[in-house]
N, CA, C, O and the ligand as a Tripos MOL2 file, in Angstrom:
@<TRIPOS>MOLECULE
protein
  297   295    75     0     0
PROTEIN
NO_CHARGES

@<TRIPOS>ATOM
      1 N         189.4270  216.5890  127.4500 N.3       1 MET1
      2 CA        189.5650  215.1590  127.1810 C.3       1 MET1
      3 C         189.8500  214.4240  128.4830 C.2       1 MET1
      4 O         190.7640  214.7940  129.2190 O.2       1 MET1
      5 N         189.0720  213.3870  128.7690 N.am      2 LYS2
      6 CA        189.2520  212.6440  130.0170 C.3       2 LYS2
      7 C         189.5570  211.1840  129.7330 C.2       2 LYS2
      8 O         189.2090  210.6440  128.6830 O.2       2 LYS2
      9 N         190.2110  210.5680  130.6930 N.am      3 CYS3
     10 CA        190.4660  209.1340  130.6390 C.3       3 CYS3
     11 C         189.1880  208.4020  131.0140 C.2       3 CYS3
     12 O         188.5720  208.7130  132.0330 O.2       3 CYS3
     13 N         188.7810  207.4320  130.2000 N.am      4 ALA4
     14 CA        187.5490  206.6950  130.4720 C.3       4 ALA4
     15 C         187.7140  205.7310  131.6370 C.2       4 ALA4
     16 O         186.7310  205.3490  132.2710 O.2       4 ALA4
     17 N         188.9520  205.3350  131.9240 N.am      5 ALA5
     18 CA        189.1950  204.3570  132.9840 C.3       5 ALA5
     19 C         189.1520  205.0000  134.3610 C.2       5 ALA5
     20 O         188.5040  204.4710  135.2650 O.2       5 ALA5
     21 N         189.8230  206.1190  134.5390 N.am      6 CYS6
     22 CA        189.9060  206.7270  135.8700 C.3       6 CYS6
     23 C         189.2360  208.0950  135.9390 C.2       6 CYS6
     24 O         189.1330  208.6860  137.0140 O.2       6 CYS6
     25 N         188.7880  208.5910  134.8100 N.am      7 ARG7
     26 CA        188.0540  209.8600  134.7130 C.3       7 ARG7
     27 C         188.8860  211.0920  135.0520 C.2       7 ARG7
     28 O         188.3430  212.1700  135.2960 O.2       7 ARG7
     29 N         190.1590  210.9300  135.0660 N.am      8 LYS8
     30 CA        191.0190  212.0950  135.2450 C.3       8 LYS8
     31 C         191.0690  212.9020  133.9620 C.2       8 LYS8
     32 O         190.9430  212.3620  132.8620 O.2       8 LYS8
     33 N         191.2520  214.1860  134.1180 N.am      9 LYS9
     34 CA        191.3890  215.0390  132.9410 C.3       9 LYS9
     35 C         192.7610  214.8320  132.3380 C.2       9 LYS9
     36 O         193.7780  214.9340  133.0240 O.2       9 LYS9
     37 N         192.7800  214.5400  131.0500 N.am     10 LEU10
     38 CA        194.0540  214.2800  130.3770 C.3      10 LEU10
     39 C         194.7050  215.5720  129.9080 C.2      10 LEU10
     40 O         195.8550  215.8620  130.2390 O.2      10 LEU10
     41 N         193.9620  216.3290  129.1420 N.am     11 PHE11
     42 CA        194.4680  217.6030  128.6550 C.3      11 PHE11
     43 C         193.3130  218.4570  128.1750 C.2      11 PHE11
     44 O         192.2190  217.9670  127.8940 O.2      11 PHE11
     45 N         193.5820  219.7200  128.0930 N.am     12 ARG12
     46 CA        192.6010  220.6430  127.5220 C.3      12 ARG12
     47 C         192.8770  220.7640  126.0360 C.2      12 ARG12
     48 O         194.0180  220.9490  125.6120 O.2      12 ARG12
     49 N         191.8120  220.6560  125.2520 N.am     13 TYR13
     50 CA        191.9750  220.6250  123.8040 C.3      13 TYR13
     51 C         191.0810  221.6600  123.1550 C.2      13 TYR13
     52 O         189.9020  221.7870  123.4830 O.2      13 TYR13
     53 N         191.6610  222.3880  122.2370 N.am     14 ARG14
     54 CA        190.9120  223.3930  121.4970 C.3      14 ARG14
     55 C         190.3380  222.7350  120.2540 C.2      14 ARG14
     56 O         191.0290  222.5520  119.2520 O.2      14 ARG14
     57 N         189.0700  222.3870  120.3380 N.am     15 LYS15
     58 CA        188.4250  221.6390  119.2690 C.3      15 LYS15
     59 C         187.9640  222.5870  118.1740 C.2      15 LYS15
     60 O         187.4090  223.6500  118.4530 O.2      15 LYS15
     61 N         188.1960  222.1990  116.9400 N.am     16 ILE16
     62 CA        187.7490  222.9810  115.7990 C.3      16 ILE16
     63 C         186.8730  222.0920  114.9370 C.2      16 ILE16
     64 O         187.2730  220.9930  114.5540 O.2      16 ILE16
     65 N         185.6950  222.5650  114.6400 N.am     17 GLY17
     66 CA        184.8000  221.8190  113.7640 C.3      17 GLY17
     67 C         183.8910  220.8660  114.5210 C.2      17 GLY17
     68 O         183.9220  220.7710  115.7480 O.2      17 GLY17
     69 N         183.0770  220.1640  113.7350 N.am     18 GLN18
     70 CA        182.0780  219.2740  114.2940 C.3      18 GLN18
     71 C         182.6210  217.8500  114.4080 C.2      18 GLN18
     72 O         183.6960  217.5190  113.9090 O.2      18 GLN18
     73 N         181.8440  217.0430  115.0740 N.am     19 GLY19
     74 CA        182.1460  215.6090  115.1000 C.3      19 GLY19
     75 C         183.0160  215.1860  116.2630 C.2      19 GLY19
     76 O         183.3200  215.9700  117.1620 O.2      19 GLY19
     77 N         183.4040  213.9340  116.2190 N.am     20 GLU20
     78 CA        184.1760  213.3610  117.3090 C.3      20 GLU20
     79 C         185.6310  213.7970  117.2360 C.2      20 GLU20
     80 O         186.1740  214.0790  116.1680 O.2      20 GLU20
     81 N         186.2260  213.8400  118.3910 N.am     21 VAL21
     82 CA        187.6470  214.1750  118.4530 C.3      21 VAL21
     83 C         188.4210  212.8660  118.3680 C.2      21 VAL21
     84 O         188.6890  212.2050  119.3720 O.2      21 VAL21
     85 N         188.7690  212.5200  117.1400 N.am     22 HIS22
     86 CA        189.5200  211.2850  116.9390 C.3      22 HIS22
     87 C         191.0040  211.5950  116.7750 C.2      22 HIS22
     88 O         191.8720  210.8830  117.2790 O.2      22 HIS22
     89 N         191.2620  212.6760  116.0560 N.am     23 ARG23
     90 CA        192.6370  213.1290  115.9240 C.3      23 ARG23
     91 C         192.8200  214.3870  116.7540 C.2      23 ARG23
     92 O         192.0800  215.3600  116.6080 O.2      23 ARG23
     93 N         193.7990  214.3530  117.6100 N.am     24 CYS24
     94 CA        194.1020  215.5310  118.4110 C.3      24 CYS24
     95 C         195.4230  216.1170  117.9360 C.2      24 CYS24
     96 O         196.4890  215.5330  118.1320 O.2      24 CYS24
     97 N         195.3290  217.2680  117.3150 N.am     25 HIS25
     98 CA        196.5430  217.9140  116.8430 C.3      25 HIS25
     99 C         197.3100  218.4910  118.0280 C.2      25 HIS25
    100 O         196.7460  219.1360  118.9120 O.2      25 HIS25
    101 N         198.5990  218.2390  118.0120 N.am     26 LYS26
    102 CA        199.4130  218.6280  119.1600 C.3      26 LYS26
    103 C         199.4260  220.1350  119.3920 C.2      26 LYS26
    104 O         199.5160  220.6030  120.5270 O.2      26 LYS26
    105 N         199.3340  220.8940  118.2830 N.am     27 ASP27
    106 CA        199.3580  222.3470  118.4640 C.3      27 ASP27
    107 C         198.0330  222.8940  118.9700 C.2      27 ASP27
    108 O         197.9180  224.0870  119.2500 O.2      27 ASP27
    109 N         197.0170  222.0170  119.0910 N.am     28 ARG28
    110 CA        195.7380  222.4680  119.6460 C.3      28 ARG28
    111 C         195.5420  221.9860  121.0780 C.2      28 ARG28
    112 O         194.5220  222.2850  121.6990 O.2      28 ARG28
    113 N         196.5030  221.2490  121.6020 N.am     29 ILE29
    114 CA        196.4330  220.8520  123.0040 C.3      29 ILE29
    115 C         196.8540  222.0620  123.8380 C.2      29 ILE29
    116 O         198.0050  222.4980  123.8080 O.2      29 ILE29
    117 N         195.8900  222.5790  124.5720 N.am     30 VAL30
    118 CA        196.1180  223.8250  125.2900 C.3      30 VAL30
    119 C         197.0070  223.5840  126.5040 C.2      30 VAL30
    120 O         197.9620  224.3200  126.7520 O.2      30 VAL30
    121 N         196.6740  222.5480  127.2470 N.am     31 ARG31
    122 CA        197.4210  222.3000  128.4710 C.3      31 ARG31
    123 C         197.3560  220.8150  128.8370 C.2      31 ARG31
    124 O         196.2720  220.2310  128.8800 O.2      31 ARG31
    125 N         198.4970  220.2150  129.0960 N.am     32 MET32
    126 CA        198.5390  218.8440  129.5770 C.3      32 MET32
    127 C         198.1900  218.8200  131.0650 C.2      32 MET32
    128 O         198.7000  219.6260  131.8420 O.2      32 MET32
    129 N         197.3260  217.8990  131.4490 N.am     33 VAL33
    130 CA        196.9750  217.7780  132.8670 C.3      33 VAL33
    131 C         197.5300  216.4570  133.3860 C.2      33 VAL33
    132 O         198.6140  216.4320  133.9680 O.2      33 VAL33
    133 N         196.8000  215.3530  133.1810 N.am     34 HIS34
    134 CA        197.2870  214.0560  133.6470 C.3      34 HIS34
    135 C         197.8580  213.2030  132.5220 C.2      34 HIS34
    136 O         198.2920  212.0750  132.7530 O.2      34 HIS34
    137 N         197.8590  213.7340  131.3210 N.am     35 ALA35
    138 CA        198.4160  212.9700  130.1980 C.3      35 ALA35
    139 C         199.9380  212.9980  130.2500 C.2      35 ALA35
    140 O         200.5540  213.9850  130.6520 O.2      35 ALA35
    141 N         200.5210  211.8780  129.8290 N.am     36 ARG36
    142 CA        201.9780  211.7610  129.8090 C.3      36 ARG36
    143 C         202.4230  211.3590  128.4100 C.2      36 ARG36
    144 O         201.9370  210.3740  127.8520 O.2      36 ARG36
    145 N         203.3340  212.1150  127.8580 N.am     37 GLU37
    146 CA        203.8400  211.7920  126.5260 C.3      37 GLU37
    147 C         204.9580  210.7620  126.6400 C.2      37 GLU37
    148 O         205.9210  210.9540  127.3830 O.2      37 GLU37
    149 N         204.8220  209.6910  125.9110 N.am     38 ARG38
    150 CA        205.8680  208.6660  125.8250 C.3      38 ARG38
    151 C         206.2090  208.4670  124.3570 C.2      38 ARG38
    152 O         205.4420  208.8680  123.4820 O.2      38 ARG38
    153 N         207.3620  207.8460  124.0760 N.am     39 PRO39
    154 CA        207.7610  207.6950  122.6680 C.3      39 PRO39
    155 C         206.7380  206.9670  121.8060 C.2      39 PRO39
    156 O         206.6470  207.2410  120.6090 O.2      39 PRO39
    157 N         205.9710  206.0550  122.3730 N.am     40 ASP40
    158 CA        205.0250  205.2760  121.5720 C.3      40 ASP40
    159 C         203.6010  205.7760  121.6770 C.2      40 ASP40
    160 O         202.6890  205.1500  121.1370 O.2      40 ASP40
    161 N         203.3890  206.8810  122.3530 N.am     41 GLY41
    162 CA        202.0330  207.3880  122.4030 C.3      41 GLY41
    163 C         201.7590  208.2440  123.6170 C.2      41 GLY41
    164 O         202.6640  208.6660  124.3360 O.2      41 GLY41
    165 N         200.4760  208.4850  123.8180 N.am     42 LEU42
    166 CA        200.0400  209.3300  124.9140 C.3      42 LEU42
    167 C         199.3730  208.4510  125.9670 C.2      42 LEU42
    168 O         198.4970  207.6430  125.6580 O.2      42 LEU42
    169 N         199.7970  208.6220  127.2020 N.am     43 TYR43
    170 CA        199.2890  207.7890  128.2840 C.3      43 TYR43
    171 C         198.6460  208.6420  129.3580 C.2      43 TYR43
    172 O         199.0040  209.8030  129.5550 O.2      43 TYR43
    173 N         197.6910  208.0410  130.0490 N.am     44 CYS44
    174 CA        197.1380  208.6670  131.2440 C.3      44 CYS44
    175 C         198.0580  208.3490  132.4170 C.2      44 CYS44
    176 O         198.8470  207.4060  132.3620 O.2      44 CYS44
    177 N         197.9480  209.1360  133.4660 N.am     45 ALA45
    178 CA        198.7520  208.8770  134.6610 C.3      45 ALA45
    179 C         198.4320  207.5150  135.2860 C.2      45 ALA45
    180 O         199.2570  206.9660  136.0160 O.2      45 ALA45
    181 N         197.2400  206.9630  135.0080 N.am     46 CYS46
    182 CA        196.8640  205.6640  135.5650 C.3      46 CYS46
    183 C         197.4770  204.5030  134.7810 C.2      46 CYS46
    184 O         197.3700  203.3530  135.2050 O.2      46 CYS46
    185 N         198.1120  204.7840  133.6540 N.am     47 GLY47
    186 CA        198.7740  203.7310  132.8880 C.3      47 GLY47
    187 C         198.0820  203.3390  131.6090 C.2      47 GLY47
    188 O         198.6490  202.6060  130.7990 O.2      47 GLY47
    189 N         196.8600  203.8130  131.4080 N.am     48 CYS48
    190 CA        196.1330  203.5000  130.1770 C.3      48 CYS48
    191 C         196.7050  204.2900  129.0070 C.2      48 CYS48
    192 O         196.9950  205.4800  129.1270 O.2      48 CYS48
    193 N         196.8610  203.6130  127.8800 N.am     49 ARG49
    194 CA        197.2440  204.3420  126.6850 C.3      49 ARG49
    195 C         195.9940  204.9670  126.0880 C.2      49 ARG49
    196 O         195.0060  204.2780  125.8330 O.2      49 ARG49
    197 N         196.0410  206.2590  125.8700 N.am     50 VAL50
    198 CA        194.8650  206.9740  125.3800 C.3      50 VAL50
    199 C         195.0330  207.4590  123.9410 C.2      50 VAL50
    200 O         194.0490  207.8160  123.2940 O.2      50 VAL50
    201 N         196.2490  207.4750  123.4400 N.am     51 GLY51
    202 CA        196.4460  207.9300  122.0760 C.3      51 GLY51
    203 C         197.7340  207.3940  121.4830 C.2      51 GLY51
    204 O         198.6820  207.0490  122.1880 O.2      51 GLY51
    205 N         197.7330  207.3370  120.1350 N.am     52 MET52
    206 CA        198.9290  206.8910  119.4310 C.3      52 MET52
    207 C         199.5810  208.0700  118.7360 C.2      52 MET52
    208 O         198.9120  208.8800  118.0950 O.2      52 MET52
    209 N         200.8780  208.1530  118.8710 N.am     53 ASP53
    210 CA        201.6110  209.2800  118.3090 C.3      53 ASP53
    211 C         201.7440  209.1330  116.8040 C.2      53 ASP53
    212 O         202.3010  208.1450  116.3250 O.2      53 ASP53
    213 N         201.2380  210.1070  116.0490 N.am     54 ARG54
    214 CA        201.3090  210.0960  114.5800 C.3      54 ARG54
    215 C         202.1500  211.2450  114.0520 C.2      54 ARG54
    216 O         202.0380  211.6220  112.8850 O.2      54 ARG54
    217 N         202.9840  211.7960  114.9080 N.am     55 GLY55
    218 CA        203.8140  212.9050  114.4440 C.3      55 GLY55
    219 C         203.2780  214.2350  114.9050 C.2      55 GLY55
    220 O         203.5950  214.7040  115.9980 O.2      55 GLY55
    221 N         202.4540  214.8470  114.0570 N.am     56 SER56
    222 CA        201.9170  216.1570  114.4180 C.3      56 SER56
    223 C         200.6090  216.0560  115.2030 C.2      56 SER56
    224 O         200.1140  217.0570  115.7210 O.2      56 SER56
    225 N         200.0530  214.8510  115.2880 N.am     57 TYR57
    226 CA        198.7990  214.6840  116.0340 C.3      57 TYR57
    227 C         198.7680  213.3170  116.7090 C.2      57 TYR57
    228 O         199.5840  212.4400  116.4250 O.2      57 TYR57
    229 N         197.8010  213.1640  117.6120 N.am     58 TYR58
    230 CA        197.5540  211.8710  118.2480 C.3      58 TYR58
    231 C         196.2610  211.2840  117.7150 C.2      58 TYR58
    232 O         195.2660  211.9920  117.5620 O.2      58 TYR58
    233 N         196.2740  210.0030  117.4350 N.am     59 THR59
    234 CA        195.0320  209.2920  117.1600 C.3      59 THR59
    235 C         194.5330  208.7510  118.4860 C.2      59 THR59
    236 O         195.1830  207.9110  119.1090 O.2      59 THR59
    237 N         193.3870  209.2320  118.9120 N.am     60 MET60
    238 CA        192.8990  208.8520  120.2280 C.3      60 MET60
    239 C         192.2940  207.4450  120.1970 C.2      60 MET60
    240 O         191.6520  207.0520  119.2220 O.2      60 MET60
    241 N         192.5060  206.7090  121.2600 N.am     61 VAL61
    242 CA        191.8900  205.3950  121.4090 C.3      61 VAL61
    243 C         190.4600  205.6340  121.8660 C.2      61 VAL61
    244 O         190.2090  206.1060  122.9750 O.2      61 VAL61
    245 N         189.5340  205.2980  120.9820 N.am     62 LYS62
    246 CA        188.1450  205.7120  121.1580 C.3      62 LYS62
    247 C         187.5490  205.2990  122.5110 C.2      62 LYS62
    248 O         186.8760  206.0890  123.1740 O.2      62 LYS62
    249 N         187.8040  204.0720  122.8960 N.am     63 LYS63
    250 CA        187.2010  203.5850  124.1440 C.3      63 LYS63
    251 C         187.9360  204.0640  125.3900 C.2      63 LYS63
    252 O         187.4560  203.8780  126.5080 O.2      63 LYS63
    253 N         189.0910  204.6760  125.2000 N.am     64 ALA64
    254 CA        189.9110  205.0520  126.3550 C.3      64 ALA64
    255 C         189.6860  206.4850  126.8130 C.2      64 ALA64
    256 O         190.1330  206.8860  127.8880 O.2      64 ALA64
    257 N         188.9750  207.2620  125.9720 N.am     65 VAL65
    258 CA        188.8040  208.6650  126.3400 C.3      65 VAL65
    259 C         187.3460  209.0980  126.2520 C.2      65 VAL65
    260 O         186.5520  208.5180  125.5120 O.2      65 VAL65
    261 N         187.0160  210.1160  127.0130 N.am     66 THR66
    262 CA        185.7300  210.7840  126.8650 C.3      66 THR66
    263 C         186.0000  212.2670  126.6760 C.2      66 THR66
    264 O         186.9360  212.8300  127.2430 O.2      66 THR66
    265 N         185.1560  212.8780  125.8650 N.am     67 TYR67
    266 CA        185.3180  214.2950  125.6180 C.3      67 TYR67
    267 C         184.2040  215.0310  126.3380 C.2      67 TYR67
    268 O         183.0270  214.8400  126.0350 O.2      67 TYR67
    269 N         184.5750  215.8680  127.2860 N.am     68 SER68
    270 CA        183.5920  216.4720  128.1610 C.3      68 SER68
    271 C         182.8640  217.6480  127.5190 C.2      68 SER68
    272 O         181.8680  218.1270  128.0610 O.2      68 SER68
    273 N         183.3430  218.1130  126.3840 N.am     69 GLY69
    274 CA        182.7090  219.2360  125.7210 C.3      69 GLY69
    275 C         181.4780  218.8530  124.9180 C.2      69 GLY69
    276 O         180.7600  219.7200  124.4200 O.2      69 GLY69
    277 N         181.2360  217.5690  124.7940 N.am     70 GLU70
    278 CA        180.0940  217.0990  124.0210 C.3      70 GLU70
    279 C         179.2020  216.2300  124.8940 C.2      70 GLU70
    280 O         179.6330  215.7050  125.9210 O.2      70 GLU70
    281 N         177.9600  216.0880  124.4700 N.am     71 LYS71
    282 CA        177.0680  215.1760  125.1680 C.3      71 LYS71
    283 C         177.4930  213.7540  124.8600 C.2      71 LYS71
    284 O         177.7770  213.4110  123.7130 O.2      71 LYS71
    285 N         177.5340  212.9470  125.8780 N.am     72 ILE72
    286 CA        177.9050  211.5510  125.6970 C.3      72 ILE72
    287 C         176.6840  210.6870  125.9620 C.2      72 ILE72
    288 O         176.1510  210.6600  127.0720 O.2      72 ILE72
    289 N         176.2530  209.9850  124.9300 N.am     73 ASN73
    290 CA        175.0640  209.1390  125.0540 C.3      73 ASN73
    291 C         175.4640  207.7780  125.5610 C.2      73 ASN73
    292 O         176.3410  207.1180  125.0030 O.2      73 ASN73
    293 N         174.7990  207.3600  126.6440 N.am     74 LYS74
    294 CA        175.0940  206.0250  127.1830 C.3      74 LYS74
    295 C         173.7980  205.2610  127.4040 C.2      74 LYS74
    296 O         173.8260  204.1160  127.8540 O.2      74 LYS74
    297 ZN        193.4130  207.1460  133.5360 Zn       75 ZN75
@<TRIPOS>BOND
     1     1     2 1
     2     2     3 1
     3     3     4 2
     4     3     5 am
     5     5     6 1
     6     6     7 1
     7     7     8 2
     8     7     9 am
     9     9    10 1
    10    10    11 1
    11    11    12 2
    12    11    13 am
    13    13    14 1
    14    14    15 1
    15    15    16 2
    16    15    17 am
    17    17    18 1
    18    18    19 1
    19    19    20 2
    20    19    21 am
    21    21    22 1
    22    22    23 1
    23    23    24 2
    24    23    25 am
    25    25    26 1
    26    26    27 1
    27    27    28 2
    28    27    29 am
    29    29    30 1
    30    30    31 1
    31    31    32 2
    32    31    33 am
    33    33    34 1
    34    34    35 1
    35    35    36 2
    36    35    37 am
    37    37    38 1
    38    38    39 1
    39    39    40 2
    40    39    41 am
    41    41    42 1
    42    42    43 1
    43    43    44 2
    44    43    45 am
    45    45    46 1
    46    46    47 1
    47    47    48 2
    48    47    49 am
    49    49    50 1
    50    50    51 1
    51    51    52 2
    52    51    53 am
    53    53    54 1
    54    54    55 1
    55    55    56 2
    56    55    57 am
    57    57    58 1
    58    58    59 1
    59    59    60 2
    60    59    61 am
    61    61    62 1
    62    62    63 1
    63    63    64 2
    64    63    65 am
    65    65    66 1
    66    66    67 1
    67    67    68 2
    68    67    69 am
    69    69    70 1
    70    70    71 1
    71    71    72 2
    72    71    73 am
    73    73    74 1
    74    74    75 1
    75    75    76 2
    76    75    77 am
    77    77    78 1
    78    78    79 1
    79    79    80 2
    80    79    81 am
    81    81    82 1
    82    82    83 1
    83    83    84 2
    84    83    85 am
    85    85    86 1
    86    86    87 1
    87    87    88 2
    88    87    89 am
    89    89    90 1
    90    90    91 1
    91    91    92 2
    92    91    93 am
    93    93    94 1
    94    94    95 1
    95    95    96 2
    96    95    97 am
    97    97    98 1
    98    98    99 1
    99    99   100 2
   100    99   101 am
   101   101   102 1
   102   102   103 1
   103   103   104 2
   104   103   105 am
   105   105   106 1
   106   106   107 1
   107   107   108 2
   108   107   109 am
   109   109   110 1
   110   110   111 1
   111   111   112 2
   112   111   113 am
   113   113   114 1
   114   114   115 1
   115   115   116 2
   116   115   117 am
   117   117   118 1
   118   118   119 1
   119   119   120 2
   120   119   121 am
   121   121   122 1
   122   122   123 1
   123   123   124 2
   124   123   125 am
   125   125   126 1
   126   126   127 1
   127   127   128 2
   128   127   129 am
   129   129   130 1
   130   130   131 1
   131   131   132 2
   132   131   133 am
   133   133   134 1
   134   134   135 1
   135   135   136 2
   136   135   137 am
   137   137   138 1
   138   138   139 1
   139   139   140 2
   140   139   141 am
   141   141   142 1
   142   142   143 1
   143   143   144 2
   144   143   145 am
   145   145   146 1
   146   146   147 1
   147   147   148 2
   148   147   149 am
   149   149   150 1
   150   150   151 1
   151   151   152 2
   152   151   153 am
   153   153   154 1
   154   154   155 1
   155   155   156 2
   156   155   157 am
   157   157   158 1
   158   158   159 1
   159   159   160 2
   160   159   161 am
   161   161   162 1
   162   162   163 1
   163   163   164 2
   164   163   165 am
   165   165   166 1
   166   166   167 1
   167   167   168 2
   168   167   169 am
   169   169   170 1
   170   170   171 1
   171   171   172 2
   172   171   173 am
   173   173   174 1
   174   174   175 1
   175   175   176 2
   176   175   177 am
   177   177   178 1
   178   178   179 1
   179   179   180 2
   180   179   181 am
   181   181   182 1
   182   182   183 1
   183   183   184 2
   184   183   185 am
   185   185   186 1
   186   186   187 1
   187   187   188 2
   188   187   189 am
   189   189   190 1
   190   190   191 1
   191   191   192 2
   192   191   193 am
   193   193   194 1
   194   194   195 1
   195   195   196 2
   196   195   197 am
   197   197   198 1
   198   198   199 1
   199   199   200 2
   200   199   201 am
   201   201   202 1
   202   202   203 1
   203   203   204 2
   204   203   205 am
   205   205   206 1
   206   206   207 1
   207   207   208 2
   208   207   209 am
   209   209   210 1
   210   210   211 1
   211   211   212 2
   212   211   213 am
   213   213   214 1
   214   214   215 1
   215   215   216 2
   216   215   217 am
   217   217   218 1
   218   218   219 1
   219   219   220 2
   220   219   221 am
   221   221   222 1
   222   222   223 1
   223   223   224 2
   224   223   225 am
   225   225   226 1
   226   226   227 1
   227   227   228 2
   228   227   229 am
   229   229   230 1
   230   230   231 1
   231   231   232 2
   232   231   233 am
   233   233   234 1
   234   234   235 1
   235   235   236 2
   236   235   237 am
   237   237   238 1
   238   238   239 1
   239   239   240 2
   240   239   241 am
   241   241   242 1
   242   242   243 1
   243   243   244 2
   244   243   245 am
   245   245   246 1
   246   246   247 1
   247   247   248 2
   248   247   249 am
   249   249   250 1
   250   250   251 1
   251   251   252 2
   252   251   253 am
   253   253   254 1
   254   254   255 1
   255   255   256 2
   256   255   257 am
   257   257   258 1
   258   258   259 1
   259   259   260 2
   260   259   261 am
   261   261   262 1
   262   262   263 1
   263   263   264 2
   264   263   265 am
   265   265   266 1
   266   266   267 1
   267   267   268 2
   268   267   269 am
   269   269   270 1
   270   270   271 1
   271   271   272 2
   272   271   273 am
   273   273   274 1
   274   274   275 1
   275   275   276 2
   276   275   277 am
   277   277   278 1
   278   278   279 1
   279   279   280 2
   280   279   281 am
   281   281   282 1
   282   282   283 1
   283   283   284 2
   284   283   285 am
   285   285   286 1
   286   286   287 1
   287   287   288 2
   288   287   289 am
   289   289   290 1
   290   290   291 1
   291   291   292 2
   292   291   293 am
   293   293   294 1
   294   294   295 1
   295   295   296 2
@<TRIPOS>SUBSTRUCTURE
     1 MET1         2 RESIDUE 1 A MET
     2 LYS2         6 RESIDUE 1 A LYS
     3 CYS3        10 RESIDUE 1 A CYS
     4 ALA4        14 RESIDUE 1 A ALA
     5 ALA5        18 RESIDUE 1 A ALA
     6 CYS6        22 RESIDUE 1 A CYS
     7 ARG7        26 RESIDUE 1 A ARG
     8 LYS8        30 RESIDUE 1 A LYS
     9 LYS9        34 RESIDUE 1 A LYS
    10 LEU10       38 RESIDUE 1 A LEU
    11 PHE11       42 RESIDUE 1 A PHE
    12 ARG12       46 RESIDUE 1 A ARG
    13 TYR13       50 RESIDUE 1 A TYR
    14 ARG14       54 RESIDUE 1 A ARG
    15 LYS15       58 RESIDUE 1 A LYS
    16 ILE16       62 RESIDUE 1 A ILE
    17 GLY17       66 RESIDUE 1 A GLY
    18 GLN18       70 RESIDUE 1 A GLN
    19 GLY19       74 RESIDUE 1 A GLY
    20 GLU20       78 RESIDUE 1 A GLU
    21 VAL21       82 RESIDUE 1 A VAL
    22 HIS22       86 RESIDUE 1 A HIS
    23 ARG23       90 RESIDUE 1 A ARG
    24 CYS24       94 RESIDUE 1 A CYS
    25 HIS25       98 RESIDUE 1 A HIS
    26 LYS26      102 RESIDUE 1 A LYS
    27 ASP27      106 RESIDUE 1 A ASP
    28 ARG28      110 RESIDUE 1 A ARG
    29 ILE29      114 RESIDUE 1 A ILE
    30 VAL30      118 RESIDUE 1 A VAL
    31 ARG31      122 RESIDUE 1 A ARG
    32 MET32      126 RESIDUE 1 A MET
    33 VAL33      130 RESIDUE 1 A VAL
    34 HIS34      134 RESIDUE 1 A HIS
    35 ALA35      138 RESIDUE 1 A ALA
    36 ARG36      142 RESIDUE 1 A ARG
    37 GLU37      146 RESIDUE 1 A GLU
    38 ARG38      150 RESIDUE 1 A ARG
    39 PRO39      154 RESIDUE 1 A PRO
    40 ASP40      158 RESIDUE 1 A ASP
    41 GLY41      162 RESIDUE 1 A GLY
    42 LEU42      166 RESIDUE 1 A LEU
    43 TYR43      170 RESIDUE 1 A TYR
    44 CYS44      174 RESIDUE 1 A CYS
    45 ALA45      178 RESIDUE 1 A ALA
    46 CYS46      182 RESIDUE 1 A CYS
    47 GLY47      186 RESIDUE 1 A GLY
    48 CYS48      190 RESIDUE 1 A CYS
    49 ARG49      194 RESIDUE 1 A ARG
    50 VAL50      198 RESIDUE 1 A VAL
    51 GLY51      202 RESIDUE 1 A GLY
    52 MET52      206 RESIDUE 1 A MET
    53 ASP53      210 RESIDUE 1 A ASP
    54 ARG54      214 RESIDUE 1 A ARG
    55 GLY55      218 RESIDUE 1 A GLY
    56 SER56      222 RESIDUE 1 A SER
    57 TYR57      226 RESIDUE 1 A TYR
    58 TYR58      230 RESIDUE 1 A TYR
    59 THR59      234 RESIDUE 1 A THR
    60 MET60      238 RESIDUE 1 A MET
    61 VAL61      242 RESIDUE 1 A VAL
    62 LYS62      246 RESIDUE 1 A LYS
    63 LYS63      250 RESIDUE 1 A LYS
    64 ALA64      254 RESIDUE 1 A ALA
    65 VAL65      258 RESIDUE 1 A VAL
    66 THR66      262 RESIDUE 1 A THR
    67 TYR67      266 RESIDUE 1 A TYR
    68 SER68      270 RESIDUE 1 A SER
    69 GLY69      274 RESIDUE 1 A GLY
    70 GLU70      278 RESIDUE 1 A GLU
    71 LYS71      282 RESIDUE 1 A LYS
    72 ILE72      286 RESIDUE 1 A ILE
    73 ASN73      290 RESIDUE 1 A ASN
    74 LYS74      294 RESIDUE 1 A LYS
    75 ZN75       297 GROUP 0 **** ****
């Protein structure tokens, strides 16, 4: 998972199933890289909020992240 603003790697995520990664379960986050956990959500080191904390998972801000494991059509 990367930050769309600065393209830094946020964290490594073990994706299960098809489709977009909208919900990131915390127990599937393999390793935090540039992501920073704050009480109100998940932030990139550049200051962009990339996800909202929902307890056991994060709801990712769609426009704020890119997932490098999938083809991204632009
Ligand atoms: Zn960033």
